[in-house]
Backbone as a printed PyTorch tensor [residue, N CA C, xyz], in Angstrom:
tensor([[[ 14.7140,  -7.5480, -30.4630],
         [ 13.3840,  -7.5450, -29.8460],
         [ 13.0010,  -6.1150, -29.4280]],

        [[ 11.9000,  -5.6070, -29.9600],
         [ 11.4790,  -4.2540, -29.6260],
         [ 10.6060,  -4.1900, -28.3850]],

        [[ 10.0780,  -5.3450, -27.9550],
         [  9.1440,  -5.3380, -26.8290],
         [  9.7900,  -5.6490, -25.4940]],

        [[ 11.0970,  -5.4390, -25.3940],
         [ 11.7950,  -5.7720, -24.1480],
         [ 11.3780,  -4.8380, -23.0130]],

        [[ 11.0740,  -3.5780, -23.3490],
         [ 10.6510,  -2.6130, -22.3210],
         [  9.2990,  -3.0240, -21.7510]],

        [[  8.3960,  -3.4580, -22.6300],
         [  7.0740,  -3.8970, -22.1940],
         [  7.2030,  -5.1460, -21.3260]],

        [[  8.0780,  -6.0590, -21.7240],
         [  8.2890,  -7.2730, -20.9500],
         [  8.8250,  -6.9500, -19.5610]],

        [[  9.7280,  -5.9800, -19.4940],
         [ 10.2930,  -5.5880, -18.2030],
         [  9.2200,  -4.9750, -17.3120]],

        [[  8.3880,  -4.1080, -17.8900],
         [  7.2970,  -3.5090, -17.1140],
         [  6.3330,  -4.5780, -16.6350]],

        [[  6.0030,  -5.5030, -17.5250],
         [  5.0790,  -6.5780, -17.1800],
         [  5.6470,  -7.4210, -16.0480]],

        [[  6.9420,  -7.6950, -16.1080],
         [  7.6070,  -8.4710, -15.0660],
         [  7.5640,  -7.7330, -13.7340]],

        [[  7.8240,  -6.4130, -13.7790],
         [  7.8150,  -5.5990, -12.5590],
         [  6.4150,  -5.5680, -11.9480]],

        [[  5.3850,  -5.5590, -12.8060],
         [  4.0020,  -5.5380, -12.3180],
         [  3.6000,  -6.9070, -11.7710]],

        [[  4.0080,  -7.9700, -12.4660],
         [  3.5840,  -9.3120, -12.0810],
         [  4.3390,  -9.8550, -10.8770]],

        [[  5.5700,  -9.3920, -10.6740],
         [  6.3950,  -9.9460,  -9.6020],
         [  5.7610,  -9.7910,  -8.2210]],

        [[  5.3240,  -8.5840,  -7.8090],
         [  4.6840,  -8.4670,  -6.4920],
         [  3.3670,  -9.2310,  -6.4040]],

        [[  2.6490,  -9.3340,  -7.5360],
         [  1.3920, -10.0860,  -7.5390],
         [  1.6650, -11.5650,  -7.3080]],

        [[  2.6760, -12.0980,  -8.0010],
         [  3.0440, -13.4980,  -7.8240],
         [  3.5720, -13.7460,  -6.4190]],

        [[  4.3270, -12.7940,  -5.8890],
         [  4.8680, -12.9290,  -4.5370],
         [  3.7380, -12.9520,  -3.5150]],

        [[  2.7630, -12.0530,  -3.6810],
         [  1.6300, -12.0030,  -2.7600],
         [  0.7850, -13.2680,  -2.8650]],

        [[  0.6060, -13.7650,  -4.0860],
         [ -0.1890, -14.9690,  -4.2900],
         [  0.4830, -16.1860,  -3.6620]],

        [[  1.7820, -16.3260,  -3.8680],
         [  2.5050, -17.4650,  -3.2960],
         [  2.5430, -17.3700,  -1.7730]],

        [[  2.6680, -16.1450,  -1.2390],
         [  2.6550, -15.9390,   0.2120],
         [  1.2960, -16.3320,   0.7930]],

        [[  0.1980, -15.9480,   0.0930],
         [ -1.1480, -16.2870,   0.5480],
         [ -1.3630, -17.7960,   0.5070]],

        [[ -0.9240, -18.4390,  -0.5760],
         [ -1.0580, -19.8940,  -0.7050],
         [ -0.2580, -20.5970,   0.3850]],

        [[  0.9220, -20.0740,   0.6930],
         [  1.7610, -20.6510,   1.7460],
         [  1.0680, -20.5440,   3.0980]],

        [[  0.5140, -19.3780,   3.3910],
         [ -0.1600, -19.1730,   4.6730],
         [ -1.4110, -20.0370,   4.7960]],

        [[ -2.2020, -20.1190,   3.7150],
         [ -3.4120, -20.9380,   3.7220],
         [ -3.0480, -22.4060,   3.9160]],

        [[ -2.0040, -22.8520,   3.2290],
         [ -1.5620, -24.2380,   3.3650],
         [ -1.0880, -24.5380,   4.7780]],

        [[ -0.4060, -23.5700,   5.3920],
         [  0.0900, -23.7490,   6.7560],
         [ -1.0760, -23.8470,   7.7390]],

        [[ -2.0910, -23.0030,   7.5440],
         [ -3.2670, -23.0220,   8.4140],
         [ -4.0290, -24.3340,   8.2460]],

        [[ -4.1910, -24.7690,   6.9980],
         [ -4.8860, -26.0290,   6.7490],
         [ -4.1340, -27.1920,   7.3750]],

        [[ -2.8130, -27.1470,   7.3000],
         [ -2.0010, -28.2100,   7.8780],
         [ -2.1510, -28.2300,   9.3940]],

        [[ -2.1830, -27.0450,  10.0130],
         [ -2.3650, -26.9640,  11.4620],
         [ -3.7420, -27.4880,  11.8620]],

        [[ -4.7730, -27.1240,  11.1100],
         [ -6.1210, -27.6040,  11.3950],
         [ -6.1890, -29.1250,  11.2530]],

        [[ -5.5180, -29.6500,  10.2400],
         [ -5.5340, -31.0890,   9.9860],
         [ -4.8190, -31.8490,  11.0980]],

        [[ -3.7120, -31.2960,  11.5850],
         [ -2.9550, -31.9770,  12.6370],
         [ -3.6670, -31.8610,  13.9800]],

        [[ -4.4610, -30.8070,  14.1710],
         [ -5.2150, -30.6630,  15.4160],
         [ -6.3100, -31.7180,  15.5190]],

        [[ -6.9550, -32.0140,  14.3970],
         [ -8.0740, -32.9590,  14.4030],
         [ -7.6080, -34.3770,  14.7080]],

        [[ -6.4980, -34.7630,  14.1390],
         [ -6.0360, -36.1430,  14.2810],
         [ -5.3470, -36.3910,  15.6140]]])
C-alpha cells in the first residue's frame, strides 16, 4: 500500500476532530439530561 502515509496523516487530523465532536455530543447530552430531569 503506497497511501499509508496519507492515511496516517488523515488519521492524525481526524482524531482530534472526532474527539472534540464526541466531547461536545457528550456535554450536550449531559445538559439535556439535566434539563429533562429538572422538569419532571
